[in-house]
C-alpha positions in Angstrom: 148.7 96.3 99.1 148.1 92.8 97.7 146.8 91.6 101.1 144.4 94.6 101.2 143.0 93.8 97.8 142.5 90.1 98.8 140.7 91.3 102.0 138.4 93.6 100.0 137.5 90.7 97.6 136.7 88.5 100.6 134.5 91.2 102.2 132.7 91.7 98.9 132.0 88.0 98.5 130.7 87.7 102.1 128.4 90.7 101.6 127.1 89.2 98.3 126.4 85.9 100.0 124.7 87.6 102.9 122.4 89.5 100.5 121.6 86.5 98.3 120.9 84.3 101.3 118.8 86.8 103.2 115.2 85.6 103.2 112.0 87.1 104.6 111.0 85.8 108.0 108.5 82.9 107.7 105.0 84.3 107.8 101.4 83.5 107.9 99.8 85.3 105.0 96.0 85.5 104.3 94.3 87.6 101.7 90.6 88.4 102.4 89.0 88.6 99.0 85.7 89.9 97.6 83.2 87.2 97.1 83.2 85.0 94.0 79.9 84.6 92.1 79.3 81.4 94.0 79.8 83.1 97.3 77.6 86.0 96.3 74.8 83.6 95.4 75.1 82.0 98.9 75.2 85.3 100.7 72.1 86.5 98.7 70.3 83.4 99.8 71.3 83.9 103.4 70.4 87.6 103.3 66.9 86.7 102.1 66.5 84.1 104.9 67.9 86.4 107.6 66.3 89.6 106.2 69.7 91.4 106.0 68.8 93.5 103.0 66.1 95.6 104.7 67.7 98.8 103.5 67.5 97.6 99.9 63.9 96.4 100.4 63.1 99.9 101.8 63.7 101.2 98.3 60.5 99.5 97.3 58.5 102.0 99.4 59.8 104.9 97.3 58.0 106.2 94.2 59.6 105.7 90.8 60.7 109.4 90.9 62.7 108.8 94.0 64.6 105.8 92.8 66.8 105.1 89.8 69.3 102.5 88.6 72.3 104.4 89.9 70.9 104.4 93.4 70.0 100.7 93.2 73.5 99.8 92.0 75.1 101.9 94.8 73.1 100.0 97.4 73.9 96.6 95.9 77.6 97.5 95.6 77.7 98.5 99.3 76.3 95.2 100.4 77.9 92.8 98.0 81.4 94.5 97.7 82.2 95.6 101.3 85.6 97.0 102.2 88.4 94.5 102.9 90.3 96.5 105.5 89.9 96.8 109.2 89.2 93.2 110.1 90.9 92.4 113.4 92.9 89.2 113.7 94.7 87.5 116.5 97.4 84.8 116.5 100.0 83.7 119.0 99.9 86.8 121.1 99.9 89.2 118.1 97.1 91.4 116.7 96.8 92.7 113.1 94.3 94.5 111.0 93.6 93.6 107.4 94.8 96.3 105.0 92.8 97.8 102.0 93.9 94.8 99.9 92.7 92.4 102.6 96.2 91.3 103.6 96.6 89.8 107.1 100.2 88.8 108.1 101.8 87.4 111.2 105.3 86.0 112.0 104.9 82.2 111.9 105.2 80.8 115.4 104.6 77.1 114.9 106.1 74.3 112.8 103.1 72.2 111.9 101.9 72.4 108.3 98.4 73.3 109.4 96.4 76.2 110.9 93.0 76.8 112.2 91.0 79.9 111.2 88.2 80.8 113.6 85.6 83.4 112.8 83.9 84.8 115.9 83.0 88.3 117.1 84.3 87.7 120.7 86.6 85.5 122.7 87.3 85.0 126.4 90.8 85.4 127.9 91.1 83.2 130.9 93.3 85.0 133.5 95.5 83.4 136.1 96.2 86.8 137.6 95.4 90.4 136.6 97.9 90.6 133.8 98.6 86.9 133.2 96.6 85.0 130.6 96.3 81.3 130.9 94.6 80.6 127.6 91.8 81.9 125.3 88.3 80.3 124.9 85.4 80.4 122.5 82.2 82.0 123.8 79.3 79.5 123.9 75.7 79.6 125.0 75.0 83.0 123.5 72.9 83.2 120.4 74.4 86.5 119.5 78.0 85.2 119.5 78.4 82.5 116.9 81.6 80.8 115.9 82.8 79.0 112.8 86.2 77.1 112.7 88.1 75.8 109.7 91.2 73.7 109.6 93.7 74.2 106.8 96.2 71.4 106.5 98.9 71.1 103.8 99.0 67.7 102.2 100.8 66.0 99.3 99.2 63.7 96.7 100.7 60.6 95.0 102.0 62.9 92.2 104.0 65.0 94.6 101.7 68.0 94.3 101.1 70.0 97.5 97.6 71.3 98.4 95.7 72.9 101.3 92.7 70.9 102.5 90.2 73.2 104.1 87.6 71.5 106.4 85.0 72.9 108.8 85.4 72.0 112.4 83.4 72.1 115.6 84.0 74.0 118.8 85.9 71.7 121.2 84.1 70.5 124.3 86.6 72.4 126.6 86.1 75.6 124.5 89.8 76.2 124.4 91.3 77.9 121.4 94.0 75.8 119.8 97.4 77.6 119.8 97.6 77.0 116.1 94.5 79.2 115.5 94.2 82.5 113.7 91.1 84.3 115.0 89.2 86.7 112.8 87.1 88.9 115.0 83.9 89.1 112.9 80.5 87.7 112.7 80.6 84.4 110.7 78.0 85.7 108.3 80.5 88.4 107.2 83.0 85.8 106.1 82.6 82.9 103.7 85.3 80.2 103.6 85.2 77.8 100.7 86.1 74.2 101.8 87.9 71.6 99.7 91.4 71.1 98.2 93.4 74.1 96.9 96.8 74.0 95.2 99.8 75.0 97.2 103.6 74.4 97.2 106.3 73.2 99.6 107.0 76.6 101.1 107.7 76.8 104.8 105.5 79.8 105.0 101.8 79.4 105.5 100.2 81.2 102.5 96.6 80.2 102.4 94.7 79.9 99.1 92.4 82.8 98.1 89.3 81.0 99.5 88.3 83.4 102.3 85.7 85.9 101.1 84.3 89.0 102.8 80.5 89.2 102.5 79.8 92.0 104.8 80.9 94.3 107.6 78.0 93.8 110.1 78.8 95.1 113.6 82.5 95.8 112.6 82.6 99.0 114.7 81.1 97.4 117.8 83.5 94.5 117.5 86.3 97.0 117.3 85.1 98.7 120.5 84.8 95.4 122.3 88.4 94.6 121.4 89.7 97.5 123.4 89.3 95.4 126.5 91.8 92.7 125.3 94.0 94.8 123.0 96.7 95.4 125.7 97.3 91.6 125.9 98.4 91.4 122.2 101.4 92.8 120.4 100.6 94.8 117.3 102.3 93.8 114.0 104.8 96.3 112.8 106.6 96.4 109.4 109.8 97.9 108.1 111.4 98.1 104.6 114.6 96.1 104.0 116.7 96.1 100.9 117.7 92.7 99.6 120.0 93.3 96.6 118.1 95.8 94.5 114.7 94.8 95.8 112.8 96.5 98.6 110.9 94.0 100.8 108.4 94.7 103.5 109.4 92.7 106.6 107.6 92.0 109.8 109.8 93.7 112.5 108.3 91.8 115.5 110.8 89.4 117.0 
């Protein structure tokens, strides 16, 4: 009886230690955000230059009886506060879609404290055989397919503070997509990335600062259709709920 009690105590302690040491898998976490005032100013300037607000301009052709403040506000909101969900992203053989909160999440598959974020509507998969992919490349030489690349690298200053440094990059001469790249399949004009230094911490997970803003959803549906050709080469991200102590945590179930 005494031995049984001792065994139960040991099992209880082991279970407790297992729960308290259980940690979420390391992830890459990005939140797409609605644009800041600064970003809205920039997109408004770009919209005027590229004539992207034709629909709003068309309101000028209506008589005063056909237009009112509510209609104007609705049009402005549609263009300046686009939905955050449905943006397709690719990383290390995985595919994910941003959720209504703008969350994109992947299992972390590299150890370096940096990541590249590429914004482009289309990539090329270079095949060795029918179902074997050698690598991915950026599309160049097409005015309709533009690409912007940003490097996020975690650094530490002389006071011991960690921060992300976000810098714009150029397409490499060989066009190859670096394996440390998260690709957002979208036109660059839909996404604004603020560059500079942003506070972080020493976490092993890659949690980027809230400096990636959604400015529009231009051609989102056509990009989604084009992705059907490459979708079979990527594993979709799946989640499950796991209880850690009294807390329910959503975990990536991909191994």
